[in-house]
MARKOLSE-286946 format. One line per 4 residues: number of its first residue (from 1); for each residue x, y, z of C-alpha. Coordinates in steps of 0.5 Angstrom, whole numbers, padded with zeros to 4 digits. Layout:
% MARKOLSE-286946
NUM = X/Y/Z ~ ...
//
This chain:
% MARKOLSE-286946
1 = 0059/-0042/0007 ~ 0065/-0038/0010 ~ 0067/-0038/0017 ~ 0062/-0034/0021
5 = 0068/-0030/0024 ~ 0070/-0028/0017 ~ 0064/-0023/0014 ~ 0062/-0025/0007
9 = 0062/-0019/0002 ~ 0056/-0016/-0001 ~ 0055/-0010/-0006 ~ 0048/-0009/-0004
13 = 0044/-0012/0002 ~ 0037/-0011/0002 ~ 0033/-0012/0008 ~ 0026/-0015/0007
17 = 0023/-0019/0001 ~ 0017/-0015/0001 ~ 0014/-0011/-0005 ~ 0020/-0006/-0005
21 = 0026/-0011/-0003 ~ 0024/-0016/-0009 ~ 0022/-0011/-0014 ~ 0029/-0008/-0013
25 = 0032/-0014/-0013 ~ 0029/-0017/-0019 ~ 0032/-0010/-0023 ~ 0039/-0011/-0021
29 = 0044/-0013/-0025 ~ 0052/-0015/-0025 ~ 0052/-0013/-0017 ~ 0053/-0018/-0012
33 = 0046/-0017/-0008 ~ 0043/-0021/-0002 ~ 0036/-0020/0000 ~ 0034/-0022/0007
37 = 0027/-0024/0009 ~ 0025/-0030/0014 ~ 0018/-0031/0011 ~ 0016/-0035/0005
41 = 0012/-0031/0000 ~ 0006/-0036/0002 ~ 0007/-0034/0009 ~ 0006/-0027/0007
45 = 0000/-0028/0002 ~ -0005/-0022/0002 ~ -0009/-0018/-0003 ~ -0005/-0012/-0006
49 = -0009/-0007/-0011 ~ -0007/-0001/-0015 ~ -0010/0002/-0021 ~ -0006/-0001/-0027
53 = -0005/0001/-0034 ~ -0003/-0004/-0040 ~ 0004/-0005/-0039 ~ 0003/-0006/-0031
57 = -0003/-0011/-0033 ~ 0003/-0015/-0037 ~ 0008/-0014/-0031 ~ 0003/-0017/-0026
61 = 0000/-0022/-0030 ~ 0002/-0028/-0026 ~ -0001/-0025/-0020 ~ -0007/-0022/-0022
65 = -0013/-0024/-0018 ~ -0018/-0019/-0021 ~ -0019/-0013/-0025 ~ -0024/-0008/-0026
69 = -0025/-0002/-0031 ~ -0031/0000/-0027 ~ -0031/0002/-0019 ~ -0036/0006/-0015
73 = -0036/0010/-0008 ~ -0043/0009/-0004 ~ -0046/0013/0001 ~ -0053/0014/0004
77 = -0055/0019/-0001 ~ -0053/0015/-0007 ~ -0047/0012/-0011 ~ -0042/0015/-0016
81 = -0039/0010/-0021 ~ -0033/0011/-0025 ~ -0031/0007/-0032 ~ -0024/0008/-0035
85 = -0021/0006/-0041 ~ -0014/0008/-0039 ~ -0014/0005/-0032 ~ -0016/-0002/-0029
89 = -0017/-0003/-0021 ~ -0013/-0009/-0020 ~ -0012/-0014/-0015 ~ -0006/-0018/-0014
93 = -0004/-0024/-0010 ~ 0002/-0022/-0006 ~ 0005/-0029/-0005 ~ 0004/-0030/-0012
97 = 0008/-0024/-0014 ~ 0013/-0025/-0009 ~ 0014/-0032/-0012 ~ 0015/-0029/-0019
101 = 0020/-0024/-0017 ~ 0024/-0030/-0013 ~ 0024/-0034/-0019 ~ 0026/-0028/-0023
105 = 0033/-0027/-0019 ~ 0039/-0026/-0023 ~ 0045/-0031/-0021 ~ 0048/-0025/-0018
109 = 0043/-0024/-0013 ~ 0041/-0029/-0007 ~ 0036/-0030/-0002 ~ 0037/-0031/0005
113 = 0031/-0034/0009 ~ 0033/-0031/0016 ~ 0032/-0024/0020 ~ 0038/-0020/0020
117 = 0041/-0018/0027 ~ 0046/-0013/0030 ~ 0047/-0008/0025 ~ 0053/-0004/0025
121 = 0052/0002/0020 ~ 0058/0004/0016 ~ 0057/0010/0011 ~ 0052/0008/0006
125 = 0053/0000/0008 ~ 0055/-0004/0015 ~ 0056/-0010/0018 ~ 0051/-0015/0021
129 = 0049/-0022/0022 ~ 0044/-0027/0019 ~ 0043/-0034/0021 ~ 0050/-0035/0024
133 = 0053/-0032/0019 ~ 0057/-0025/0018 ~ 0056/-0020/0012 ~ 0059/-0014/0010
137 = 0055/-0010/0005 ~ 0058/-0003/0002 ~ 0050/-0001/0001 ~ 0044/-0003/0005
141 = 0037/-0002/0003 ~ 0032/-0003/0009 ~ 0025/-0005/0007 ~ 0022/-0007/0014
145 = 0016/-0004/0016 ~ 0016/0003/0019 ~ 0015/0004/0026 ~ 0008/0008/0028
149 = 0006/0012/0034 ~ 0000/0009/0038 ~ -0004/0015/0036 ~ -0002/0016/0029
153 = -0007/0016/0024 ~ -0008/0010/0020 ~ -0012/0006/0015 ~ -0014/-0001/0019
157 = -0018/-0007/0016 ~ -0020/-0014/0017 ~ -0022/-0018/0010 ~ -0026/-0024/0009
161 = -0025/-0028/0002 ~ -0031/-0032/0001 ~ -0035/-0036/-0003 ~ -0043/-0034/-0004
165 = -0049/-0039/-0004 ~ -0052/-0035/-0009 ~ -0049/-0030/-0015 ~ -0048/-0023/-0013
169 = -0050/-0017/-0017 ~ -0045/-0012/-0020 ~ -0040/-0017/-0020 ~ -0036/-0013/-0026
173 = -0036/-0007/-0021 ~ -0031/-0006/-0015 ~ -0034/-0002/-0009 ~ -0028/0002/-0006
177 = -0032/0005/-0001 ~ -0039/0004/0002 ~ -0040/0009/0007 ~ -0047/0006/0009
181 = -0044/0003/0016 ~ -0043/0005/0023 ~ -0039/0012/0023 ~ -0039/0013/0030
185 = -0031/0011/0031 ~ -0028/0014/0025 ~ -0029/0014/0018 ~ -0031/0007/0016
189 = -0033/0004/0010 ~ -0034/-0003/0007 ~ -0029/-0005/0001 ~ -0031/-0010/-0004
193 = -0027/-0014/-0010 ~ -0032/-0019/-0014 ~ -0027/-0024/-0017 ~ -0033/-0027/-0020
197 = -0041/-0027/-0018 ~ -0040/-0032/-0013 ~ -0033/-0030/-0010 ~ -0031/-0024/-0006
201 = -0026/-0020/-0002 ~ -0030/-0016/0003 ~ -0026/-0012/0008 ~ -0029/-0007/0014
205 = -0024/-0001/0014 ~ -0023/0004/0018 ~ -0019/0011/0018 ~ -0017/0013/0025
209 = -0012/0014/0030 ~ -0015/0008/0034 ~ -0015/0001/0032 ~ -0021/-0004/0034
213 = -0021/-0011/0036 ~ -0022/-0015/0030 ~ -0029/-0018/0032 ~ -0031/-0011/0031
217 = -0029/-0011/0024 ~ -0032/-0018/0023 ~ -0039/-0016/0026 ~ -0039/-0010/0021
221 = -0037/-0015/0015 ~ -0043/-0020/0017 ~ -0048/-0014/0018 ~ -0046/-0011/0011
225 = -0047/-0018/0008 ~ -0054/-0020/0012 ~ -0057/-0013/0010 ~ -0055/-0015/0002
229 = -0058/-0022/0003 ~ -0051/-0025/0001 ~ -0050/-0032/0005 ~ -0043/-0035/0006
233 = -0042/-0041/0003 ~ -0035/-0042/0005 ~ -0030/-0037/0009 ~ -0023/-0038/0005
237 = -0019/-0034/0009 ~ -0018/-0028/0013 ~ -0013/-0022/0013 ~ -0011/-0016/0017
241 = -0007/-0010/0016 ~ -0005/-0003/0018 ~ -0003/0002/0013 ~ 0000/0009/0016
245 = -0003/0015/0014 ~ 0003/0020/0017 ~ 0010/0020/0016 ~ 0014/0014/0018
249 = 0020/0013/0023 ~ 0025/0008/0020 ~ 0027/0002/0024 ~ 0034/0004/0024
253 = 0035/0012/0022 ~ 0042/0011/0019 ~ 0040/0006/0014 ~ 0037/0008/0007
257 = 0030/0006/0007 ~ 0025/0004/0001 ~ 0018/0002/0000 ~ 0013/0004/0006
261 = 0019/0005/0010 ~ 0022/0010/0005 ~ 0015/0014/0005 ~ 0012/0011/-0001
265 = 0005/0010/0001 ~ 0001/0016/-0001 ~ -0001/0019/0006 ~ -0008/0021/0004
269 = -0010/0014/0000 ~ -0006/0009/0003 ~ -0004/0006/-0004 ~ 0003/0005/-0005
273 = 0005/-0001/-0010 ~ 0005/0003/-0016 ~ 0009/0008/-0013 ~ 0014/0003/-0010
277 = 0015/0000/-0017 ~ 0017/0007/-0020 ~ 0021/0008/-0014 ~ 0025/0002/-0015
281 = 0026/0002/-0022 ~ 0029/0009/-0022 ~ 0033/0007/-0016 ~ 0036/0001/-0020
285 = 0037/0005/-0026 ~ 0041/0010/-0021 ~ 0045/0004/-0018 ~ 0047/0002/-0025
289 = 0050/0009/-0026 ~ 0054/0009/-0020 ~ 0048/0013/-0016 ~ 0046/0010/-0010
293 = 0041/0015/-0006 ~ 0034/0013/-0006 ~ 0029/0018/-0010 ~ 0024/0021/-0006
297 = 0017/0018/-0008 ~ 0013/0024/-0008 ~ 0014/0032/-0009 ~ 0014/0036/-0002
301 = 0008/0040/-0005 ~ 0004/0033/-0006 ~ 0006/0031/0002 ~ 0004/0038/0004
305 = -0003/0037/0001 ~ -0004/0030/0003 ~ -0002/0032/0010 ~ -0008/0038/0010
309 = -0013/0033/0007 ~ -0011/0028/0013 ~ -0011/0034/0018 ~ -0018/0035/0016
313 = -0020/0028/0016 ~ -0017/0027/0023 ~ -0020/0033/0026 ~ -0027/0034/0023
317 = -0028/0026/0022 ~ -0036/0028/0021 ~ -0034/0031/0014 ~ -0030/0025/0012
321 = -0035/0022/0008 ~ -0036/0028/0005 ~ -0029/0029/0003 ~ -0028/0023/-0001
325 = -0035/0023/-0004 ~ -0034/0030/-0006 ~ -0027/0028/-0009 ~ -0030/0022/-0013
329 = -0036/0027/-0016 ~ -0031/0032/-0018 ~ -0026/0028/-0022 ~ -0027/0023/-0028
333 = -0025/0016/-0028 ~ -0018/0017/-0030 ~ -0017/0023/-0026 ~ -0019/0020/-0020
337 = -0014/0014/-0021 ~ -0009/0019/-0022 ~ -0011/0023/-0015 ~ -0011/0016/-0011
341 = -0004/0014/-0014 ~ -0001/0021/-0013 ~ 0000/0023/-0020 ~ -0005/0028/-0021
345 = -0004/0035/-0024 ~ -0005/0042/-0021 ~ -0012/0042/-0025 ~ -0014/0036/-0022
349 = -0012/0038/-0015 ~ -0015/0045/-0016 ~ -0022/0041/-0018 ~ -0021/0037/-0011
353 = -0020/0043/-0007 ~ -0026/0047/-0010 ~ -0030/0041/-0008 ~ -0028/0040/-0001
357 = -0032/0043/0005 ~ -0029/0050/0005 ~ -0028/0052/0012 ~ -0025/0045/0015
361 = -0020/0045/0009 ~ -0018/0052/0010 ~ -0017/0051/0018 ~ -0013/0045/0016
365 = -0009/0048/0011 ~ -0007/0054/0016 ~ -0006/0049/0022 ~ -0001/0045/0017
369 = 0002/0051/0014 ~ 0004/0054/0021 ~ 0006/0047/0024 ~ 0012/0047/0020
373 = 0011/0039/0020
//
């Protein structure tokens, strides 16, 4: 290794080896690039999900844990079940996906298991240190988690992966939102992915500005299981997450951001994996052509509509269940998948808007328009 006092030159430095960082790294060719990520893939293993089409199912096959052509939303008045021939709701192991990406890195791309320190930005690149070594990169892309204000709208959850004593019903259907739980602290639902009839991921998920103590989510999961007479054989693991539902602040405003830090998480649904993959594919093609600017993940129109949706959700929390159930009811399976992914067309958006509770949505749209945010 070079002397720490003599910087190692890089064409590209990628800070963070998560979904965005590794997706970009695997697509780079004939450039010296280094990914800086202190944690192993196994240390960061959790569940990722997306509505996958056939090409994506093939691409993600090494990491797929479950895939469903049916999904549902439930409230006290009934359930809405969608079935699609075009999309499959798919759950991935992030650890297995990242390991697969690391194994596929080209010879010109390396991985350093260390955090970066002391960044001094210079144009689109800069100089920094990692593990006692200094580096100088022509271009830096930052995929570290963004900064969130304490009172910002977030989707937050605790999930249990469990095995059950007895087979469960409807193991062929993913439950995206079961609203038959406590709604007193914000929009709350149970999310269930049946990997088999005896193997489940069950999450208690909130959309609100206030994070809860982890025992609160655990209690909700236990109560939901008890009410359905689902007995745990063994608890395999627990995961916890917080997803931004507002525009985010990068850790360093002078560095180009990608992934969640680059605004690739859909504000109204929290889904980001498909968008991140698409953003990184376009970026890699642009880099090969000599253009290093990060493409915008969503249109300004979509961001505005998401802000309207979230403002209505945040200020009229008692309408939250109605908002999501109306969206699921008015759209068919393929339209719903596209809407949640952020690829819905104008006609699909028009159907959603017409299905919304009118006055809360109109007030939210006017406030958002006047806020110039």
